[in-house]
C-alpha atoms as a printed R data frame, in Angstrom:
   type eleno elety resid chain resno      x       y       z
1  ATOM     1    CA   MET     A     1 34.338 122.619  -1.823
2  ATOM     2    CA   ALA     A     2 35.603 126.201  -2.123
3  ATOM     3    CA   GLN     A     3 36.829 125.533  -5.663
4  ATOM     4    CA   GLU     A     4 33.464 124.037  -6.614
5  ATOM     5    CA   ASN     A     5 31.630 127.031  -5.103
6  ATOM     6    CA   SER     A     6 33.923 129.346  -7.057
7  ATOM     7    CA   LYS     A     7 33.093 127.489 -10.272
8  ATOM     8    CA   PHE     A     8 29.384 127.771  -9.462
9  ATOM     9    CA   LEU     A     9 29.729 131.534  -8.940
10 ATOM    10    CA   LYS     A    10 31.577 131.878 -12.251
11 ATOM    11    CA   ALA     A    11 28.840 129.841 -13.944
12 ATOM    12    CA   TYR     A    12 26.210 132.125 -12.414
13 ATOM    13    CA   ASP     A    13 28.085 135.212 -13.662
14 ATOM    14    CA   MET     A    14 28.247 133.736 -17.158
15 ATOM    15    CA   ALA     A    15 24.534 132.910 -17.152
16 ATOM    16    CA   SER     A    16 23.639 136.350 -15.802
17 ATOM    17    CA   CYS     A    17 25.708 138.228 -18.375
18 ATOM    18    CA   THR     A    18 24.950 136.250 -21.520
19 ATOM    19    CA   ASP     A    19 23.065 137.862 -24.375
20 ATOM    20    CA   GLN     A    20 21.834 134.481 -25.575
21 ATOM    21    CA   GLN     A    21 18.106 133.873 -25.693
22 ATOM    22    CA   PHE     A    22 16.847 130.577 -24.270
23 ATOM    23    CA   PRO     A    23 13.492 128.811 -24.460
24 ATOM    24    CA   PRO     A    24 11.324 129.215 -21.351
25 ATOM    25    CA   ASP     A    25 11.911 125.617 -20.207
26 ATOM    26    CA   VAL     A    26 15.692 126.153 -20.164
27 ATOM    27    CA   LEU     A    27 15.293 129.429 -18.259
28 ATOM    28    CA   LEU     A    28 13.051 127.734 -15.719
29 ATOM    29    CA   HIS     A    29 15.588 124.953 -15.257
30 ATOM    30    CA   PHE     A    30 18.366 127.517 -14.688
31 ATOM    31    CA   TYR     A    31 16.098 129.285 -12.196
32 ATOM    32    CA   ALA     A    32 15.184 126.153 -10.269
33 ATOM    33    CA   LEU     A    33 18.736 124.841 -10.053
34 ATOM    34    CA   TYR     A    34 20.036 128.231  -8.910
35 ATOM    35    CA   LYS     A    35 17.347 128.557  -6.235
36 ATOM    36    CA   ARG     A    36 17.968 125.000  -5.019
37 ATOM    37    CA   ALA     A    37 21.732 125.553  -4.955
38 ATOM    38    CA   THR     A    38 21.512 128.794  -2.987
39 ATOM    39    CA   GLU     A    39 18.505 128.352  -0.667
40 ATOM    40    CA   ARG     A    40 19.542 128.541   2.969
41 ATOM    41    CA   ASN     A    41 16.406 127.402   4.751
42 ATOM    42    CA   GLY     A    42 15.324 124.340   2.819
43 ATOM    43    CA   PHE     A    43 12.932 124.349  -0.108
44 ATOM    44    CA   TYR     A    44 12.262 127.733  -1.761
45 ATOM    45    CA   ILE     A    45  8.671 128.566  -2.683
46 ATOM    46    CA   PRO     A    46  8.185 131.767  -4.684
47 ATOM    47    CA   PRO     A    47  5.436 134.138  -3.646
48 ATOM    48    CA   THR     A    48  2.274 133.450  -5.608
49 ATOM    49    CA   ASN     A    49 -0.629 135.522  -6.770
50 ATOM    50    CA   GLN     A    50 -3.839 133.665  -7.353
51 ATOM    51    CA   GLY     A    51 -4.009 132.741 -11.023
52 ATOM    52    CA   ASP     A    52 -0.388 133.723 -11.685
53 ATOM    53    CA   LEU     A    53  0.735 131.313 -14.413
54 ATOM    54    CA   ARG     A    54  4.388 132.369 -14.150
55 ATOM    55    CA   SER     A    55  4.499 131.415 -10.461
56 ATOM    56    CA   ALA     A    56  2.919 128.067 -11.268
57 ATOM    57    CA   PHE     A    57  5.660 127.303 -13.789
58 ATOM    58    CA   LYS     A    58  8.328 128.362 -11.280
59 ATOM    59    CA   ILE     A    59  6.864 126.148  -8.575
60 ATOM    60    CA   ASN     A    60  6.691 123.225 -10.987
61 ATOM    61    CA   ALA     A    61 10.361 123.710 -11.918
62 ATOM    62    CA   LEU     A    62 11.322 123.885  -8.245
63 ATOM    63    CA   VAL     A    63  9.415 120.710  -7.441
64 ATOM    64    CA   GLN     A    64 11.393 118.923 -10.155
65 ATOM    65    CA   VAL     A    65 14.708 119.693  -8.408
66 ATOM    66    CA   LYS     A    66 13.580 119.473  -4.776
67 ATOM    67    CA   ASP     A    67 15.285 116.120  -4.182
68 ATOM    68    CA   LEU     A    68 18.698 117.408  -5.241
69 ATOM    69    CA   SER     A    69 21.215 118.394  -2.603
70 ATOM    70    CA   LYS     A    70 22.666 121.885  -2.837
71 ATOM    71    CA   LYS     A    71 25.897 120.374  -4.145
72 ATOM    72    CA   GLU     A    72 24.054 118.362  -6.827
73 ATOM    73    CA   ALA     A    73 22.106 121.465  -7.854
74 ATOM    74    CA   GLN     A    74 25.355 123.427  -8.180
75 ATOM    75    CA   GLU     A    75 26.912 120.669 -10.279
76 ATOM    76    CA   ARG     A    76 23.894 120.503 -12.597
77 ATOM    77    CA   TYR     A    77 23.804 124.290 -12.896
78 ATOM    78    CA   ILE     A    78 27.464 124.279 -13.925
79 ATOM    79    CA   GLU     A    79 26.744 121.523 -16.470
80 ATOM    80    CA   MET     A    80 23.849 123.535 -17.924
81 ATOM    81    CA   VAL     A    81 25.993 126.645 -18.280
82 ATOM    82    CA   GLU     A    82 28.703 124.656 -20.030
83 ATOM    83    CA   GLN     A    83 26.128 123.008 -22.304
84 ATOM    84    CA   HIS     A    84 24.238 126.158 -23.264
85 ATOM    85    CA   ILE     A    85 26.760 128.999 -22.880
86 ATOM    86    CA   GLY     A    86 30.292 127.635 -22.913
87 ATOM    87    CA   GLU     A    87 33.201 126.429 -20.848
88 ATOM    88    CA   ILE     A    88 33.662 128.089 -17.486
89 ATOM    89    CA   PRO     A    89 37.100 129.723 -17.138
90 ATOM    90    CA   LYS     A    90 39.324 128.449 -14.362
């Protein structure tokens, strides 16, 4: 588990530091998987402002990953980083 968490943290660092530009749907998927993988108290709901389209997209992305366990969300996040950014160093 510790090794997997370490790989997740490395994947997060790679995603945070990349200069690559991604389409909004990919960014939202990264966001939702990260939030699901790191939320401590269950399902994360971002604060919303009435009529805030950005929050609506975030909530929609979160709903799509709500049935994943934290471990599954970490694994999928790692897979996304490897698919879109590159191999995660050991």
